[in-house]
C-alpha positions as CSV (number, residue, x, y, z in Angstrom):
1,X,177.1,46.8,69.7
2,X,180.0,45.5,67.5
3,X,178.1,46.6,64.4
4,X,177.7,50.1,65.8
5,X,181.5,50.4,66.4
6,X,182.2,49.1,62.9
7,X,179.9,51.7,61.4
8,X,181.4,54.4,63.5
9,X,184.9,53.4,62.3
10,X,183.8,53.5,58.7
11,X,182.2,56.9,59.1
12,X,185.3,58.3,60.7
13,X,187.4,57.2,57.8
14,X,185.0,59.0,55.3
15,X,185.4,62.3,57.2
16,X,188.8,63.6,56.1
17,X,190.6,66.8,56.6
18,X,189.2,68.5,53.5
19,X,185.7,68.0,54.7
20,X,186.5,69.6,58.0
21,X,188.2,72.5,56.3
22,X,185.3,73.0,54.0
23,X,182.9,73.0,56.9
24,X,184.9,75.7,58.7
25,X,185.1,77.8,55.5
26,X,181.4,77.7,55.0
27,X,180.8,78.5,58.7
28,X,183.2,81.4,58.5
29,X,181.5,82.8,55.4
30,X,178.1,82.5,57.0
31,X,179.2,84.3,60.1
32,X,180.7,87.1,58.0
33,X,177.4,87.5,56.0
34,X,175.4,87.6,59.2
35,X,177.9,90.1,60.7
36,X,177.5,92.5,57.7
37,X,173.7,92.5,58.1
38,X,173.9,93.1,61.8
39,X,172.6,96.6,63.0
40,X,175.2,99.0,64.4
41,X,175.4,99.8,68.1
42,X,174.1,103.3,68.0
43,X,173.2,103.7,71.7
44,X,174.6,107.2,72.1
45,X,172.6,110.1,73.3
46,X,171.2,112.3,70.5
47,X,172.1,109.9,67.8
């Protein structure tokens, strides 16, 4: 159990602020790309 806690502490030190920012930038770009390809909501009558 003590080994697991030590590994977790080491892993937490390796994940810094830049990694988290990069993750959110990539996630945001992926959501934008998916949003561009999404079909329009054309549920009107006679459309």
